[in-house]
Backbone as CSV, one residue per row, in Angstrom:
resi,resn,N_x,N_y,N_z,CA_x,CA_y,CA_z,C_x,C_y,C_z
1,MET,20.336,127.594,-182.168,18.973,127.562,-182.707,18.016,127.037,-181.654
2,THR,16.723,127.209,-181.934,15.688,126.819,-180.987,15.208,125.371,-181.263
3,ASP,14.472,124.800,-180.356,13.880,123.516,-180.566,12.906,123.559,-181.740
4,ARG,12.132,124.649,-181.888,11.206,124.813,-182.969,11.942,124.832,-184.301
5,TYR,13.062,125.462,-184.324,13.886,125.507,-185.548,14.395,124.101,-185.894
6,ASP,14.903,123.380,-184.922,15.359,122.005,-185.147,14.208,121.122,-185.633
7,GLN,13.045,121.254,-185.024,11.873,120.467,-185.467,11.465,120.883,-186.865
8,GLY,11.533,122.188,-187.168,11.182,122.693,-188.507,12.115,122.152,-189.568
9,MET,13.451,122.096,-189.253,14.371,121.529,-190.253,14.099,120.036,-190.461
10,LYS,13.765,119.330,-189.395,13.434,117.927,-189.543,12.230,117.734,-190.469
11,VAL,11.192,118.480,-190.209,9.944,118.375,-191.035,10.245,118.854,-192.462
12,ARG,10.958,119.960,-192.596,11.266,120.509,-193.908,11.997,119.506,-194.755
13,ARG,12.994,118.814,-194.170,13.723,117.770,-194.856,12.840,116.567,-195.234
14,ALA,11.938,116.198,-194.333,11.039,115.079,-194.575,10.103,115.356,-195.749
15,VAL,9.661,116.626,-195.836,8.673,116.991,-196.862,9.361,117.359,-198.193
16,LEU,10.411,118.136,-198.154,11.037,118.692,-199.380,12.227,117.816,-199.816
17,GLY,12.800,117.040,-198.942,13.979,116.262,-199.295,15.276,116.931,-198.941
18,ASP,16.281,116.134,-198.602,17.549,116.716,-198.218,18.201,117.533,-199.319
19,ALA,18.141,117.095,-200.562,18.779,117.803,-201.671,18.239,119.211,-201.793
20,HIS,16.915,119.353,-201.697,16.285,120.683,-201.827,16.713,121.584,-200.648
21,VAL,16.641,121.046,-199.431,16.965,121.815,-198.289,18.442,122.207,-198.239
22,ASP,19.285,121.267,-198.614,20.743,121.568,-198.676,21.049,122.656,-199.662
23,ALA,20.365,122.629,-200.835,20.555,123.646,-201.874,20.096,124.994,-201.339
24,ALA,18.935,125.035,-200.675,18.392,126.294,-200.148,19.313,126.819,-199.026
25,GLU,19.799,125.994,-198.210,20.715,126.396,-197.131,21.984,126.956,-197.675
26,ALA,22.483,126.388,-198.779,23.735,126.855,-199.400,23.574,128.223,-199.993
27,LYS,22.350,128.599,-200.338,22.039,129.899,-200.950,21.752,130.967,-199.866
28,LYS,21.568,130.512,-198.644,21.234,131.487,-197.549,22.380,132.453,-197.317
29,SER,22.057,133.698,-197.083,23.068,134.737,-196.870,22.740,135.465,-195.527
30,ASP,23.596,136.361,-195.151,23.350,137.174,-193.996,22.047,137.999,-194.192
31,PHE,21.800,138.393,-195.439,20.625,139.230,-195.708,19.327,138.469,-195.412
32,ASP,19.216,137.199,-195.785,17.944,136.481,-195.654,17.979,135.457,-194.559
33,ALA,19.031,135.329,-193.756,19.118,134.329,-192.698,17.962,134.448,-191.715
34,GLN,17.626,135.659,-191.309,16.581,135.889,-190.325,15.209,135.396,-190.933
35,PHE,14.988,135.699,-192.190,13.787,135.264,-192.867,13.724,133.711,-192.943
36,GLN,14.859,133.105,-193.249,14.886,131.626,-193.329,14.592,131.004,-191.972
37,THR,15.058,131.622,-190.914,14.760,131.130,-189.571,13.284,131.262,-189.294
38,LEU,12.698,132.423,-189.664,11.268,132.639,-189.499,10.423,131.575,-190.188
39,ILE,10.710,131.264,-191.419,9.858,130.239,-192.113,10.162,128.835,-191.626
40,THR,11.389,128.588,-191.206,11.706,127.267,-190.678,10.991,127.040,-189.376
41,GLU,10.957,128.052,-188.499,10.272,127.891,-187.231,8.741,128.001,-187.424
42,GLY,8.306,128.977,-188.171,6.870,129.175,-188.295,6.146,128.235,-189.150
43,ALA,6.605,128.086,-190.441,5.922,127.231,-191.391,6.215,125.721,-191.085
44,TRP,7.494,125.420,-190.976,7.858,124.023,-190.845,7.835,123.504,-189.418
45,GLY,8.248,124.373,-188.457,8.302,123.905,-187.085,7.016,124.106,-186.291
46,THR,6.084,124.795,-186.871,4.781,125.019,-186.222,3.645,124.405,-187.024
47,VAL,3.391,124.980,-188.176,2.254,124.522,-189.038,2.454,123.106,-189.539
48,TRP,3.541,122.847,-190.273,3.785,121.533,-190.818,4.065,120.503,-189.736
49,ALA,4.596,120.892,-188.619,4.948,119.951,-187.553,3.706,119.549,-186.680
50,SER,2.616,120.269,-186.832,1.417,119.957,-186.087,0.874,118.570,-186.433
51,ASP,0.330,117.901,-185.401,-0.263,116.586,-185.693,-1.783,116.685,-185.822
52,GLY,-2.275,117.946,-186.026,-3.740,118.155,-186.148,-4.304,117.538,-187.389
53,ILE,-3.560,117.515,-188.497,-3.974,116.833,-189.704,-2.706,116.131,-190.247
54,GLY,-2.919,115.217,-191.168,-1.838,114.473,-191.707,-1.015,115.252,-192.794
55,THR,0.126,114.762,-193.101,0.985,115.401,-194.072,0.313,115.415,-195.454
56,ARG,-0.339,114.349,-195.839,-1.042,114.311,-197.137,-2.040,115.415,-197.257
57,GLU,-2.881,115.589,-196.234,-3.887,116.624,-196.239,-3.254,118.020,-196.218
58,ARG,-2.194,118.157,-195.473,-1.504,119.498,-195.374,-0.893,119.809,-196.736
59,SER,-0.380,118.805,-197.443,0.156,119.007,-198.760,-0.904,119.490,-199.705
60,MET,-2.087,118.879,-199.673,-3.181,119.258,-200.543,-3.651,120.635,-200.228
61,LEU,-3.787,120.994,-198.976,-4.166,122.352,-198.560,-3.174,123.360,-199.045
62,THR,-1.901,123.088,-198.867,-0.847,124.011,-199.283,-0.928,124.277,-200.787
63,LEU,-1.072,123.246,-201.596,-1.126,123.419,-203.026,-2.378,124.211,-203.376
64,ALA,-3.502,123.931,-202.762,-4.733,124.669,-203.068,-4.581,126.114,-202.719
65,LEU,-4.023,126.398,-201.531,-3.820,127.817,-201.138,-2.878,128.538,-202.013
66,LEU,-1.777,127.898,-202.400,-0.818,128.529,-203.311,-1.468,128.891,-204.623
67,ALA,-2.285,127.957,-205.157,-2.961,128.203,-206.458,-4.018,129.283,-206.275
68,ALA,-4.802,129.204,-205.211,-5.879,130.178,-205.007,-5.372,131.599,-204.874
69,LEU,-4.220,131.732,-204.265,-3.654,133.034,-204.037,-2.706,133.508,-205.141
70,GLY,-2.496,132.626,-206.115,-1.652,132.979,-207.249,-0.151,132.939,-206.942
71,ASN,0.225,132.194,-205.932,1.612,132.014,-205.589,2.223,130.846,-206.325
72,PHE,2.312,131.009,-207.629,2.616,129.912,-208.526,4.087,129.455,-208.470
73,ASP,5.001,130.312,-208.033,6.409,129.918,-207.981,6.685,128.778,-207.021
74,GLU,5.832,128.616,-206.006,6.028,127.591,-205.019,5.374,126.256,-205.392
75,ILE,4.520,126.260,-206.380,3.777,125.038,-206.782,4.710,123.913,-207.216
76,PRO,5.657,124.078,-208.120,6.464,122.944,-208.490,7.220,122.288,-207.292
77,MET,7.690,123.097,-206.367,8.385,122.528,-205.195,7.422,121.688,-204.407
78,HIS,6.176,122.149,-204.239,5.234,121.360,-203.426,4.648,120.170,-204.240
79,ILE,4.643,120.271,-205.544,4.277,119.050,-206.359,5.356,118.008,-206.157
80,ARG,6.639,118.396,-206.263,7.721,117.447,-206.016,7.612,116.801,-204.618
81,ALA,7.209,117.630,-203.639,7.060,117.096,-202.257,6.007,116.065,-202.145
82,THR,5.033,115.988,-203.062,3.976,114.989,-202.960,4.554,113.539,-203.023
83,ALA,5.735,113.393,-203.548,6.384,112.094,-203.546,6.669,111.628,-202.139
84,ARG,6.775,112.581,-201.220,7.076,112.255,-199.778,5.864,112.483,-198.874
85,THR,4.930,113.311,-199.300,3.793,113.573,-198.440,2.643,112.580,-198.616
86,GLY,2.626,111.829,-199.674,1.576,110.867,-199.901,0.401,111.415,-200.673
87,ALA,0.435,112.676,-201.067,-0.670,113.248,-201.897,-0.509,112.722,-203.282
88,SER,-1.502,112.080,-203.782,-1.470,111.479,-205.124,-1.809,112.536,-206.154
89,LYS,-1.618,112.149,-207.435,-2.012,113.041,-208.524,-3.480,113.339,-208.500
90,GLN,-4.294,112.339,-208.127,-5.742,112.552,-208.013,-6.050,113.510,-206.871
91,ASP,-5.327,113.396,-205.729,-5.524,114.347,-204.643,-5.243,115.788,-205.115
92,VAL,-4.184,115.959,-205.863,-3.826,117.268,-206.361,-4.878,117.817,-207.310
93,LEU,-5.334,116.959,-208.212,-6.409,117.360,-209.096,-7.655,117.786,-208.315
94,GLU,-8.010,116.996,-207.325,-9.217,117.374,-206.506,-8.978,118.725,-205.842
95,ALA,-7.791,118.951,-205.317,-7.512,120.242,-204.642,-7.635,121.391,-205.638
96,PHE,-7.105,121.214,-206.848,-7.176,122.266,-207.856,-8.610,122.466,-208.413
97,GLN,-9.416,121.405,-208.409,-10.798,121.566,-208.781,-11.535,122.447,-207.761
98,HIS,-11.228,122.271,-206.477,-11.773,123.161,-205.477,-11.345,124.585,-205.716
99,VAL,-10.103,124.773,-206.092,-9.611,126.128,-206.387,-10.435,126.703,-207.538
100,ALA,-10.670,125.915,-208.551,-11.418,126.437,-209.737,-12.788,126.954,-209.316
101,ILE,-13.487,126.203,-208.469,-14.820,126.602,-208.087,-14.801,127.757,-207.094
102,TYR,-13.909,127.727,-206.112,-13.975,128.714,-205.044,-13.036,129.902,-205.232
103,ALA,-12.047,129.794,-206.107,-11.087,130.907,-206.298,-10.857,131.344,-207.698
104,GLY,-11.356,130.509,-208.660,-11.224,130.948,-210.051,-10.567,129.897,-210.962
105,VAL,-11.195,129.708,-212.109,-10.679,128.746,-213.088,-9.289,129.132,-213.621
106,PRO,-8.990,130.412,-213.899,-7.650,130.730,-214.394,-6.535,130.322,-213.455
107,ARG,-6.711,130.545,-212.178,-5.671,130.153,-211.223,-5.554,128.601,-211.156
108,ALA,-6.630,127.913,-211.132,-6.574,126.461,-211.113,-5.954,125.918,-212.407
109,ASN,-6.311,126.541,-213.499,-5.782,126.135,-214.830,-4.284,126.279,-214.844
110,HIS,-3.758,127.409,-214.377,-2.319,127.640,-214.349,-1.617,126.657,-213.390
111,ALA,-2.248,126.409,-212.258,-1.655,125.488,-211.260,-1.608,124.052,-211.864
112,LEU,-2.650,123.680,-212.605,-2.657,122.362,-213.271,-1.513,122.292,-214.280
113,LYS,-1.359,123.365,-215.063,-0.284,123.390,-216.052,1.092,123.179,-215.393
114,LEU,1.305,123.877,-214.264,2.592,123.723,-213.547,2.711,122.293,-212.981
115,ALA,1.624,121.747,-212.461,1.639,120.387,-211.926,1.997,119.398,-213.040
116,LYS,1.334,119.527,-214.169,1.626,118.571,-215.289,3.112,118.672,-215.679
117,GLN,3.620,119.873,-215.815,5.063,120.035,-216.202,5.938,119.382,-215.114
118,THR,5.648,119.637,-213.861,6.501,119.110,-212.806,6.419,117.610,-212.717
119,TYR,5.200,117.031,-212.832,5.076,115.581,-212.814,5.846,114.983,-213.985
120,ALA,5.810,115.577,-215.146,6.544,115.087,-216.337,8.067,115.133,-216.075
121,GLU,8.500,116.183,-215.432,9.945,116.264,-215.094,10.315,115.192,-214.100
122,MET,9.433,114.966,-213.138,9.688,113.929,-212.101,9.765,112.532,-212.767
123,GLU,8.875,112.293,-213.690,8.863,110.985,-214.373,10.106,110.823,-215.223
124,GLN,10.531,111.884,-215.891,11.743,111.779,-216.704,12.955,111.528,-215.853
125,SER,13.031,112.161,-214.697,14.227,111.959,-213.839,14.242,110.523,-213.259
126,ASP,13.054,109.925,-213.091,12.969,108.554,-212.618,13.464,107.581,-213.680
127,ASP,13.268,107.932,-214.968,13.665,107.047,-216.080,15.164,107.174,-216.397
128,ALA,15.775,108.251,-215.951,17.191,108.474,-216.278,18.109,107.573,-215.542
């Protein structure tokens, strides 16, 4: 693998957690291995690894973009990541309010619904 891949895996694990990355890696097949390398190097080893902005801000931007574009399947994963990125619930709310104004209330509303569900799941797992 490349240095960018190794950096990407390091950042991916820091943001998403070892359990998530280990589970994703276990599901990787010959069919999607090339795609997994692409996102590890591109998203995690380039964009997320950049020191241009902080992890908290990058987390907020990612959630806002996911919501604005209607990529809702990724929102719970990135809400869970806020436990490691430093983005607070208030930060997430602020990001989704921007989505409501600039990309549409229905998308922000659905993103908030997913965030509330995910935060509730996170709180339940902490109590267990």
